[in-house]
N, C-alpha and C positions, 0 to 999 in steps of 0.2 A: 364445715367450718375450719378455717386455717389456723395454724398455731403461730405464736411468736417465734422468730428466728434471730439469734444473736451470734455474732462472730467474735471469737476471742483468740488472740495469739498468746504467747507466754506473757503473763501479767507483769513480770518483774525483770526480764532480761534487758540489760542496758543498751545492747547494740541492736537497734531495729531500723529498718529502712524500707526501700521501695519493694523488696521481695515480699515482705509481709503485707504491705499495703496492696500489692498486686493480687494476692490471693483473695483479699477482701473484695476488691473491685470485681474480680471474676465471679466470685460467689454471688455478689449483689446482682450482677447482670443475669446470671443463670437462674436464680430463684425468682427474679422479677418476671422473666419470660415464661418460666415453667409454671409458676403458681401465683403470680401477681403479688408477691410478697416483697416487702422492703426489709432487707437484712440490716440490723442495727450493729454498730460497733462502738463500745465505750472508749476505745483508743483512737480510732481514726475519724469518727464523727460523733464526738461526745455531745455536741449541741442537739443532735437528733436522737440521742439514746434515751428512751423512755424510763429505763429501770435504774441505771447508774452510769457514771462516767468513771474513767480510771482514777481521776483525782478524788472522787468520792471514796473509792477503795483505799487510796493512799492515806487520806486523812483519817479514815476509820482505824487503820492499823498503825498510824504514825510512821509511815514509810517515806523515805526520801529517794527520788530517782538517781541521786548521786551515789547511792549505796550499790556498789557493783558486784558484791559477792553473795547477796541475799538469795538470788535466783538459784545459785549453785547449792547453797546451804540447804534449801528446802526442796531440792530437785525430786527427791524420792518420797518424802513424807508429808510435804506441805506444811502449812501453818494453820492451826485450829481457828485463829481469828479470821483468816482469809476464807476458810471453808464456811464458817458461820455467816460471814458477810454474803457470800455467793448463795448459800442456802436460803437466806432471807430475801435477797434481791431478785434472784432469777424467777420469772413468772411460771406459774403452773402450766405444764404441757409444752414448755419451750423445747426447741431443737437448737443445740449449740454447735456451731461450725467452728472448727479449731484448725490452727496451723502451727506445727512445731512447738507443741506444749510439753511441759514436764509430765512425767508419769503420774504424779500425784493427782493431776487434774482429771485425767481419764479414769483413774481409780475412784476418785470422788464422785464423778458423774455416774459411774456404774453403781456405786454403793447407794446413791440417792435416787436411782432409777430415772436419771435425767438423760434424755437421748442426745448423743453426740455423734458428729462425723468429723474425724481429723483427716486432713489432707496435707501431704508434704511431697516435695519433689523426690522422686525415687533415687536410690543409690545406683540404679542401672541407668547409665547416662550415655551409652554408646549407640543406642538404638536410633532408628530414623526419626523418632520423636521421643522426648523424655517422658517416661511413664509417671503417673501420680500414685503414691502409696496411700491407701485408705485404711483407716482404723475406725471401727464403729461398734456400737452396742445395739444397733437397730437391726433386728433379725431379717427383715425383708431385704434390706440393702446388703447386708453381709452375704445372704444366700444368693442373690442375683449376681453379685460380683463373682463369687466363687464358682457358681454353676454355669454362668453364661458369658461373663465379660472378663474373666481372669486373664491377665497377660502372663501366661505361665512360662515355666522354665524351658519347655520345648521350643516355644516361639522366640524367647530371648536368646537361647543357644543358637538357633537358626540365624538370627540377626548378627550374632557375634561371628559366626562362621562366614557370613556374607561380607562383613566388614574386614575380616581377616583376609579374605580373597582379594578385596579391593586394595588393601595395603600391600599385600605381597606382589600384586601386579605392578603397583606403582614403584616398588623397590626392586623389580626384576628378580624376585626371590626364586631360587632354583634349588632350595634345600640348604643352602648356606648363604650367609650375608656378612661380609667382613665388617660392615658398620656396626653390627650387633654382636660381633665375636666376643668383645669384652664381657658381655652379659652371660656367656655360656657357662653353665654349671655354677651359677652364683645365687646367693640368697639376696633378694631385693627387698629392702625395707621401704615401705610406703609411708611417707610422713603425713601429718595432719596439722591443722591449725591448733595453736595452744589452747584456744577456748572453744573447741568443738564440743557441742553438747553430748556427742556420742562417746566421749571419753570421760564423762562424769561417772565416778564410781561411788558405791555405797559401802563405806568401811564400817564394820561392826562397831556399834557404840558411838559412831560419829555421824555427822551429816555429810552431804555430798561434797566431793572434792574432785579436782581434775587428776586423772592418772598421769604419772610421770614416767618417761621412758626408763629412767634409772631403776625403777621398780621391777622391770621385766628383762633385765640383761641376761639372767641365767637361762631362760628358755631360748633366747637368741643364740647364746653360746653353744647350747646343746645341738641346735639345728645346724650351726656353722660347721660342725664336725663332718656333715654329709656334703658340704659344698666347698668350692675352691676360693671363696671370697665373699665379700659383702658390698652391696651397692646401695647407696642412699638416694632414693627418689623423693626429693622434697616436694611439698605441696606448693603449687604455683603461686598461691597468695599468702603463704605463711610469713609471719613476722621474721625479719632477717636475723634477729638475735636468737629467736627460737630455733631457726634452721641451723645456725652456727653451733648452738648448744647440743642439738641432736647429732650433728655431724661429728663433733668432737667425741661424744660418748661412743658412737658407733665405730669411729676410727680407733678408739682405744681398745675396742674388742678385736677388730680385724687386723690392726696395724698395717703392714705392707700390703695386705690383701683387701684394702678398702678403696673405694672410688665413689665420686659423685656421679649420679646418673643424670644426663642432660637430654635424653631422648623422651619423646612423648610416650606416656604410659601404654596407650593402645598400640603403638608401634612395637614397644617391647613385648607386649603380650602376643602380638601377631608374628613377630620375627625372631625373637630370642629363643634359644634352645636350652632345655633342661634347667629351668629356673624354678624358684619357689618364692612367691610373694609373702611377706610377713609384715605385721604392723599391729597397732593397737586395735582399731576398729574401722579403718578407712573403707569407704565404699569401693575403692579400687580392689580391696581384698575380696569383696563379695562378687565383683565382676570377673576376676581372674579365671575361675573354673569354667566360665562360659566359653573362654578361649582355649580351654584345655590345659591351663596352667594351674598347678596346685597353689593353695594359699593357706596361711595360718593366721588366725585372729588371736591375739594375746588377751583380748577382752572378750567376754561373751557378746555375741552379735546382738546389738540393741534393736536391730530391724528384722529380726526373725519373723517370718510369716506364720500366722496362726489362724485357724478357722475352726469353729465349733458349731456344728449344725444344732446340737442339743441346746446350747446356750444362746445361739443366734448372735455370736460375737465374731468379729473379724479384726485381725491386727495386721496392718501393713501388707495388704494384698495389692499387687501391682495392677493398675487400671490404665488402659491406653488413654492418652491425653484427649484424643478425639471424642471419647465417651465422656470423660470428665467435663469437657467443655460443652457438651450437648444437653440442652434443656430436655430433649426427648428421653435421654437416659434417666435423668432424675425424675421425670414424670412416671416412667415405668417403675423405677425402684422405690419411690416414695408415694406412689399414687393412692395407697391405702391409708396414709396418715396425713397427707396434704391434698388439697383439692386442686387438680391441674387446670390450667387454662386451656385454650385451643391446643390440640396436640402439635408438638414440634416434630416435623417429619423430615426436615432437611438433613441428608446424610453426608453430603460432600462439602459442607461449609468449612470444616476444619481438616486440613490435609497435612502432608508431610511437614515436619518442623514447626507446626503451628504453635505449640506451647513453648518450644525453645525460643521462637521469635517473640511471642507475646510476653513471656516472662523475662526476656532479655538474658537468657542463660546460654552458655556455649560449651563450657567444659572441654575446650580444645577441639570440638567437633568440626568446626570450619577448617582448622588446620589439617585435621585428618583427611577431610574430603578434598582439600585443595592442594596439599603438599605433594610435590613431585608430579603434579598433573600438568597436562599441556596448557590448561588455562593459566596456571601459576607461571609457567615458563614464558607464555606469550606476554602476560602483563609485565613481568620483570624485564623482558626483552624490549618491549615498547618504550618503557621509561628508563632504560639503561640501568637497571637495578640488579643485574645478575649476581653481583658480588655480595649483595646484602645478606642473604641467608647464611653464607659462610661467615660473614662478619658477626652476625648475631650469635652463632655457635661459638665463635672465638671469644666473645665477651662473656658468654655464660660460663665457659670453661675457666675463665679468669676470675669468676665470681663478681663481675661488674654488673650493677643494676642497669639493664638495657634502657630503662626509661630515662636514665640520666645522660646517655651518650648515643646509643644506637638510634633511637627514634628522632633525635635531633639531626643525625646524619641523614636518615630517611627523608625527613621533612625538607631539608635543604636540597638534597638530590632531586626530590620530587618537584620542588618549585623550579629548580634550574631546568629540568627536562620538560616541564610544562611550557616554560618560556621558549625552549628550543623548538618544541613541536608547534607552538603558536607562531613563532617567527617563520618556521619552515612552511606553514600553511598559508602565510600571507604573501610569500614570494611567488 
């Protein structure tokens, strides 16, 4: 007899979009093929949700979606009214599938002996496919990932070394590289978005709040004594006002020894010498040691891996995307608590970059693979665009938003050269 399965993402976070919906769609497809089950979602398909909709919960606790700070306030401890609602509405024997939820939710499910599986995109994003981090209180699932399917440090380090070899080859690296000379013997601060959930901190006697860079200037100053300067590597999608504020703070620390970093982070890790990455809790800090670069997290790592065979609990174990996407893996892992359909035996269905493509996530991976390659040079040559990479670098150094000028230039040049090639072909 099969169990009810419900998908929940963070119940109160105001910024939600296709990334969260995409996890639901994939879970739905996987569990339908593996077990013949229909996964319900109070958020994404409320009309099909048997037990409750998100609006039912909001009405019960008198919550307005316009309230943007509530999810941060209750990030660690939750809200007793919400817990009471979930305890009453979730059916007996349910399995709850989760994506990027607050810690209080997994704590609550464990306390109430409700089975959960949390999946989120890993902080290791340089591999040939993006791994999925799994957290669960289901003993069989935790054990099989840890013992048989774990995407472990040895394999991740191997992929980092392979990527480093590719990058060094592209940049004709022979032990020194003048382009990355300014990074030598520097402290590199890795920026984050201002509302990144990994920088929510639990202050004693208070509710959750976002950590602020100005609270951590002292340890940065201490580390700066061992380096010749400070470089600010901004987050590519961070709010411009947030970037300016952080840059000003860091500049005030380093003064004349401060600069903005405009190189791709993986290029820095592969080519720069004698650096140390530092930041609050960016995934880039977790990646750095795999490239042989030391890093310092100013906050406790919120994605620390944990496994307990005794308790049957796993927290944030990296699982290869090809296994996460395979109904066969889930049949093997959950076959004792869910009744599998016909075994899924196809092993080659999901190959390189499968989840990266399906989830429409890149994290500069395409730039890493294509930059300085013959393919890139051929494309630029064909469309007479050789000068554009240098133009982009020029604009970035001036602090100009490329979307407002560079891409307009690219579009016009591209159109002009398409016309040129078309006219040439008709002659």
